[in-house]
C-alpha positions as CSV (number, residue, x, y, z in Angstrom):
1,G,3.2,11.4,-27.4
2,V,3.2,8.7,-24.7
3,G,4.9,11.1,-22.4
4,L,2.1,13.7,-22.7
5,G,-0.6,10.9,-22.4
6,G,1.2,9.7,-19.4
7,Q,0.8,13.1,-17.8
8,I,-3.0,12.6,-18.0
9,L,-2.8,9.1,-16.6
10,N,-0.6,10.4,-13.7
11,L,-3.2,13.2,-13.0
12,I,-6.1,10.6,-12.8
13,A,-3.9,8.2,-10.8
14,A,-3.0,11.0,-8.4
15,L,-6.8,11.6,-7.8
16,F,-7.4,8.0,-7.0
17,G,-4.3,7.9,-4.9
18,A,-5.7,10.8,-2.9
19,L,-9.0,9.0,-2.4
20,G,-6.9,6.1,-1.3
21,V,-5.3,8.3,1.3
22,G,-8.7,9.0,2.7
23,A,-9.7,5.3,2.7
24,T,-6.3,4.3,4.2
25,A,-6.5,6.8,7.0
26,V,-10.1,5.9,8.0
27,V,-9.7,2.2,7.6
28,A,-6.5,2.3,9.6
29,R,-8.2,4.2,12.5
30,S,-11.0,1.5,12.5
31,I,-8.4,-1.3,12.5
32,G,-6.5,0.4,15.3
33,A,-9.7,0.7,17.3
34,R,-10.4,-3.0,16.6
35,D,-13.6,-2.3,14.8
36,R,-13.5,-4.5,11.7
37,A,-17.2,-4.0,10.8
38,E,-16.6,-0.3,10.5
39,A,-13.4,-0.9,8.5
40,E,-15.4,-3.1,6.0
41,A,-18.1,-0.4,5.7
42,V,-15.6,2.3,5.0
43,A,-13.9,0.0,2.4
44,G,-17.2,-0.6,0.6
45,Q,-17.7,3.2,0.3
46,G,-14.2,3.6,-1.0
47,V,-14.8,1.1,-3.7
48,L,-18.1,2.8,-4.6
49,I,-16.5,6.2,-4.9
50,A,-13.7,4.7,-7.1
51,L,-16.2,3.2,-9.4
52,F,-18.1,6.4,-9.9
53,I,-15.1,8.7,-10.4
54,G,-13.4,6.1,-12.5
55,A,-16.3,5.7,-14.9
56,L,-16.5,9.5,-15.3
57,S,-12.8,10.0,-15.9
58,S,-12.8,7.1,-18.5
59,A,-15.6,8.7,-20.5
60,V,-13.9,12.1,-20.4
61,A,-10.5,10.7,-21.4
62,Y,-11.9,8.8,-24.4
63,L,-14.3,11.4,-25.7
64,L,-11.9,14.4,-25.3
65,A,-8.6,12.8,-25.9
66,Q,-7.4,15.0,-28.7
67,P,-8.2,18.4,-27.1
68,I,-6.8,17.3,-23.8
69,I,-3.5,16.2,-25.4
70,A,-3.4,19.4,-27.4
71,L,-3.9,21.5,-24.2
72,F,-0.5,20.2,-22.9
73,G,1.3,21.8,-25.9
74,G,2.9,19.2,-28.1
75,E,3.8,19.4,-31.8
76,P,1.1,18.2,-34.2
77,G,2.7,14.8,-34.6
78,V,3.0,14.4,-30.9
79,V,-0.7,15.3,-30.4
80,V,-1.7,12.6,-32.9
81,Q,0.4,9.9,-31.1
82,G,-0.7,11.0,-27.7
83,T,-4.4,11.0,-28.7
84,A,-4.1,7.4,-30.1
85,W,-2.5,6.3,-26.8
86,L,-5.1,8.0,-24.6
87,R,-8.1,6.6,-26.5
88,M,-6.7,3.1,-25.9
89,A,-5.7,3.6,-22.2
90,G,-8.5,6.0,-21.1
91,P,-11.3,3.4,-20.8
92,S,-9.2,1.6,-18.2
93,F,-9.2,4.5,-15.7
94,A,-12.3,3.1,-13.9
95,L,-10.4,-0.2,-13.3
96,M,-7.3,1.7,-12.4
97,G,-9.4,3.4,-9.7
98,L,-10.6,0.1,-8.3
99,M,-7.0,-1.2,-8.2
100,L,-5.5,1.9,-6.6
101,V,-8.2,2.6,-4.0
102,G,-8.7,-1.1,-3.3
103,N,-4.9,-1.5,-2.7
104,A,-5.1,1.6,-0.4
105,I,-7.9,-0.1,1.6
106,M,-5.8,-3.2,2.1
107,R,-2.8,-1.1,3.2
108,G,-5.0,0.6,5.7
109,A,-5.8,-2.8,7.2
110,G,-2.0,-3.4,7.5
111,D,-1.6,-5.6,4.4
112,T,1.0,-4.3,2.0
113,R,1.9,-7.7,0.5
114,T,-1.4,-8.3,-1.3
115,P,-1.3,-4.9,-3.0
116,L,2.3,-5.7,-4.1
117,M,1.1,-8.9,-5.7
118,V,-1.7,-7.1,-7.5
119,I,0.6,-4.5,-8.9
120,I,3.1,-7.0,-10.0
121,A,0.5,-9.0,-11.8
122,A,-1.1,-5.9,-13.4
123,Y,2.1,-4.4,-14.7
124,V,3.9,-7.6,-15.8
125,I,0.8,-8.2,-18.0
126,N,0.9,-4.6,-19.1
127,V,4.6,-4.9,-20.2
128,V,4.2,-8.3,-21.8
129,I,1.2,-7.2,-23.9
130,A,2.8,-3.9,-24.8
131,W,6.0,-5.7,-25.9
132,I,4.2,-8.2,-28.1
133,L,2.0,-5.5,-29.7
134,T,4.7,-3.0,-30.4
135,R,7.8,-5.1,-31.0
136,M,6.3,-8.1,-32.7
137,L,3.1,-6.7,-34.3
138,G,4.3,-3.1,-34.9
139,M,1.2,-1.4,-33.4
140,G,3.2,1.5,-32.0
141,V,1.6,3.7,-29.3
142,V,-1.7,2.0,-29.8
143,G,-0.1,-1.3,-28.6
144,V,1.3,0.5,-25.6
145,G,-2.2,1.8,-24.7
146,I,-3.7,-1.6,-25.0
147,G,-1.1,-2.9,-22.6
148,V,-2.2,-0.3,-20.1
149,L,-5.8,-1.2,-20.7
150,V,-5.4,-4.9,-20.1
151,G,-3.1,-4.4,-17.1
152,H,-5.6,-2.2,-15.3
153,L,-8.4,-4.6,-16.2
154,I,-6.5,-7.5,-14.5
155,G,-5.5,-5.3,-11.5
156,G,-9.1,-4.0,-10.9
157,L,-10.6,-7.5,-11.2
158,L,-8.1,-9.0,-8.8
159,V,-8.8,-6.3,-6.2
160,V,-12.6,-7.0,-6.4
161,V,-12.1,-10.8,-6.1
162,I,-9.8,-10.3,-3.0
163,L,-11.9,-7.8,-1.1
164,F,-15.1,-9.9,-1.6
165,S,-13.3,-13.2,-0.7
166,R,-14.5,-14.9,2.4
167,R,-10.9,-15.8,3.3
168,Y,-9.6,-12.2,3.3
169,Q,-9.3,-10.2,6.6
170,L,-11.8,-7.6,5.2
171,Q,-14.8,-9.4,3.9
172,L,-16.9,-7.0,1.8
173,S,-20.4,-7.8,0.7
174,L,-22.8,-6.1,-1.8
175,S,-24.5,-4.4,1.2
176,D,-21.3,-2.5,1.8
177,L,-21.7,-0.9,-1.6
178,Q,-24.9,0.8,-0.7
179,P,-24.2,4.5,-0.4
180,D,-23.6,5.7,3.2
181,L,-23.2,9.4,3.4
182,A,-21.6,9.4,6.8
183,Y,-18.7,7.1,5.7
184,I,-18.4,8.8,2.3
185,E,-18.1,12.2,4.1
186,R,-15.3,10.8,6.4
187,I,-13.4,9.4,3.4
188,L,-13.8,12.6,1.4
189,N,-13.0,14.8,4.4
190,V,-9.5,13.4,4.3
191,G,-9.3,12.4,0.6
192,L,-10.5,15.7,-1.0
193,P,-7.7,17.9,0.4
194,A,-5.2,15.1,-0.5
195,G,-6.8,15.0,-4.0
196,G,-6.4,18.7,-4.3
197,E,-2.8,18.4,-3.2
198,Q,-2.1,15.8,-5.9
199,I,-4.0,17.6,-8.6
200,I,-2.1,20.8,-7.8
201,L,1.1,18.9,-7.9
202,Q,0.4,17.1,-11.2
203,L,-0.7,20.3,-12.8
204,A,2.5,22.0,-11.7
205,L,4.6,19.1,-13.0
206,S,2.7,19.3,-16.3
207,Y,3.3,23.0,-16.5
208,Q,6.9,22.5,-15.7
209,A,7.1,19.9,-18.5
210,A,5.6,22.5,-20.8
211,L,8.4,24.9,-19.8
212,I,10.9,22.2,-20.4
213,S,9.6,21.4,-23.8
214,A,10.6,25.0,-24.8
215,F,14.2,23.8,-24.3
216,G,13.9,21.5,-27.3
217,T,12.9,18.0,-28.2
218,A,16.2,16.5,-26.9
219,A,15.7,18.2,-23.5
220,Y,12.1,17.0,-23.2
221,A,13.0,13.5,-24.1
222,A,15.8,13.5,-21.6
223,H,13.4,14.9,-18.9
224,Q,11.0,12.0,-19.5
225,I,13.8,9.4,-19.3
226,A,15.1,11.0,-16.1
227,I,11.7,10.9,-14.5
228,R,11.3,7.2,-15.2
229,V,14.8,6.4,-14.0
230,T,14.6,8.4,-10.8
231,A,11.3,6.8,-10.0
232,L,13.3,3.6,-9.2
233,S,14.9,5.5,-6.4
234,Y,12.1,7.6,-5.0
235,L,9.3,5.0,-5.2
236,P,10.9,2.8,-2.4
237,G,11.0,6.0,-0.3
238,W,7.3,6.6,-1.2
239,G,6.7,3.0,0.0
240,F,8.0,3.9,3.4
241,S,5.7,7.0,3.3
242,V,2.7,4.7,2.7
243,A,3.7,2.5,5.6
244,T,4.0,5.6,7.8
245,T,0.5,6.7,6.8
246,T,-0.9,3.3,7.8
247,L,1.0,3.0,11.0
248,V,0.2,6.5,12.2
249,G,-3.5,5.9,11.4
250,Q,-3.5,2.6,13.3
251,E,-1.6,4.0,16.3
252,L,-4.0,7.0,16.6
253,G,-6.9,4.6,16.3
254,A,-5.5,2.8,19.3
255,K,-5.1,6.2,21.1
256,N,-1.3,5.9,21.0
257,P,0.2,9.1,19.5
258,D,3.7,8.3,20.9
259,G,3.6,5.1,18.8
260,A,2.8,7.2,15.8
261,R,5.8,9.4,16.5
262,E,8.1,6.4,16.9
263,A,6.8,4.8,13.6
264,T,7.6,8.1,11.8
265,A,11.1,8.2,13.3
266,V,11.9,4.7,12.2
267,A,10.5,5.3,8.7
268,R,12.6,8.4,8.3
269,R,15.8,6.4,9.1
270,F,14.9,3.5,6.7
271,S,13.9,5.9,3.9
272,L,17.0,8.0,4.2
273,L,19.2,4.8,4.0
274,V,17.4,3.4,1.0
275,M,17.0,6.6,-1.0
276,G,20.5,7.8,-0.1
277,G,22.0,4.6,-1.4
278,M,19.9,4.8,-4.6
279,G,21.1,8.4,-5.0
280,V,24.8,7.2,-5.0
281,A,24.0,4.6,-7.7
282,L,22.2,7.1,-9.8
283,F,25.2,9.5,-9.6
284,L,27.7,6.9,-10.5
285,F,25.8,5.2,-13.4
286,A,23.8,8.1,-14.8
287,E,25.1,8.0,-18.3
288,P,25.0,4.2,-18.8
289,I,21.5,4.2,-17.5
290,V,20.4,6.8,-20.1
291,R,22.0,4.9,-22.9
292,I,19.6,2.0,-22.2
293,F,16.8,4.3,-23.5
294,T,18.5,6.2,-26.3
295,A,21.6,6.5,-28.5
296,D,21.0,10.2,-29.2
297,P,24.1,12.1,-27.9
298,G,22.2,15.2,-27.0
299,V,19.5,13.3,-25.0
300,I,22.3,11.2,-23.2
301,R,24.1,14.4,-22.2
302,E,21.0,16.2,-20.9
303,G,19.6,13.1,-19.3
304,A,22.8,12.2,-17.4
305,R,23.1,15.7,-16.1
306,A,19.5,15.7,-14.8
307,I,19.9,12.3,-13.2
308,R,23.0,13.4,-11.4
309,I,21.2,16.4,-10.0
310,A,18.4,14.1,-8.9
311,A,20.9,11.9,-7.1
312,F,21.5,14.8,-4.6
313,I,17.8,15.4,-4.2
314,Q,17.1,11.8,-2.9
315,P,17.8,12.4,0.8
316,L,15.7,15.6,0.8
317,M,12.8,13.7,-0.9
318,S,13.0,10.9,1.7
319,Q,12.3,13.2,4.6
320,S,9.6,15.1,2.8
321,F,7.9,11.9,1.9
322,I,7.9,10.5,5.5
323,F,6.7,13.7,7.2
324,G,4.0,14.1,4.6
325,G,2.9,10.5,5.0
326,A,2.7,10.8,8.7
327,L,0.5,13.9,8.4
328,R,-1.8,12.2,5.9
329,G,-2.1,9.2,8.1
330,A,-3.4,11.5,10.9
331,G,-5.9,13.0,8.5
332,D,-4.1,16.3,8.4
333,T,-4.4,16.6,4.6
334,R,-5.3,20.2,4.5
335,S,-2.0,21.3,5.8
336,T,-0.1,19.1,3.3
337,M,-2.2,20.5,0.5
338,V,-1.4,24.1,1.4
339,I,2.3,23.4,1.9
340,T,2.6,21.5,-1.4
341,M,0.7,24.2,-3.3
342,S,3.0,26.8,-1.9
343,T,6.3,25.1,-2.6
344,V,5.5,23.6,-6.0
345,W,3.9,26.7,-7.6
346,G,5.6,29.4,-5.5
347,L,9.1,27.9,-5.8
348,R,9.5,25.1,-8.3
349,I,7.7,26.7,-11.2
350,V,9.2,30.2,-10.6
351,A,12.7,28.7,-10.1
352,T,12.4,26.6,-13.3
353,Y,11.7,29.8,-15.3
354,L,14.4,31.8,-13.6
355,L,17.1,29.2,-13.7
356,G,16.1,27.4,-16.9
357,H,15.1,30.3,-19.1
358,L,16.5,33.5,-17.8
359,L,19.9,32.1,-16.6
360,G,20.1,29.7,-19.5
361,L,20.6,26.5,-17.4
362,G,18.0,24.7,-19.4
363,L,16.9,21.2,-18.2
364,A,19.5,21.3,-15.4
365,G,17.8,24.5,-14.0
366,A,14.5,22.7,-13.9
367,W,15.9,19.8,-11.9
368,L,17.7,22.2,-9.5
369,A,14.3,23.9,-9.0
370,A,12.8,20.4,-8.1
371,G,15.6,20.1,-5.4
372,M,14.7,23.5,-4.0
373,D,11.0,22.5,-3.9
374,F,11.6,19.3,-1.9
375,T,14.0,21.0,0.5
376,L,11.4,23.7,1.5
377,R,8.6,21.1,1.6
378,W,10.6,18.9,4.0
379,I,11.2,21.9,6.3
380,L,7.5,22.9,6.3
381,F,6.2,19.4,6.8
382,S,8.6,18.8,9.7
383,L,7.6,22.0,11.4
384,R,3.9,21.1,11.1
385,F,4.6,17.6,12.4
386,R,6.4,19.0,15.4
387,T,3.5,21.1,16.5
388,G,1.7,17.9,17.4
389,K,-1.7,19.2,16.2
390,W,-2.1,16.2,13.9
391,A,-2.5,13.9,16.9
392,L,-5.7,15.7,18.0
393,L,-7.6,15.4,14.7
394,R,-10.7,13.3,14.3
395,V,-11.3,11.5,11.0
């Protein structure tokens, strides 16, 4: 139930992440051009958009929790649990939007440490509250949802306090929250295609999860565990992608496309090193890691197999992440949207069905399909980057 509810949260978070891409790219250009006033104006409009979309998504998640969870195709008991979780976590989506978009604004200004501190504070509180409510008070999935709610509340409020602080490098004021259509258009011009890309991706992942659920409860549980475990390896690579987005945007703002290329090359090397090392660790310790989450032999067997396949995907993912991050930093989000849509729906979903269902490989087939997707995405992103057209875009 929490896994299905988490798919909804990931979809909303992906939307905010995409808006954050727009804010990061435009703020980074302004910082690179040494125009702090413009950066602050763009930041204010980013906060305003996050508040509006966040309030709307919170209302929809709370009021339509049950039909939304049922749409993702769980058993009746799973739908009940997922609905309870979503009704608790859903009202926090507005604050999650503030946290994610606000952090993206700070990254665009070149500050990745403050967003790190915000995320640590938000999710440590999330985990502590969820642990107390579930393990000590027996509140089950409702307790987990309350943990999400409080964590996002803290994260969103921290971002507001920081951005409006007189001591921070970007000093927002209430006047920056007055709608400015020119800046909103600039953010959305980059952010909407990025949002489309992420929504397309998350819908595909949700559909893939539905295909995987047909393999049985053990396979689906193993899939959820494998996703959470492998996140520990690919999120550092995604961090290098975010750094690439910021640096490319700042270098282009300073009229230095060669600096943007060099930043991308350095990020590729670091990302490959980190994610390659994590891949080795995942392969060697796949089964003991899965045992942390479950004692079910079937889930352990399926989960360990999926994680070992994921270990080989890590280097491919690292290169896809960096080239994609560079293109987004340049504002070339339309090309990344088209490429992602083509690979994830045209290859991953089709290959999941062919390998998993027709050839009988089950969950392993689905993870092999993911590897094929990232391989093709890396090739297409790199070809687009090498054309150099991204360096000529205006945002």
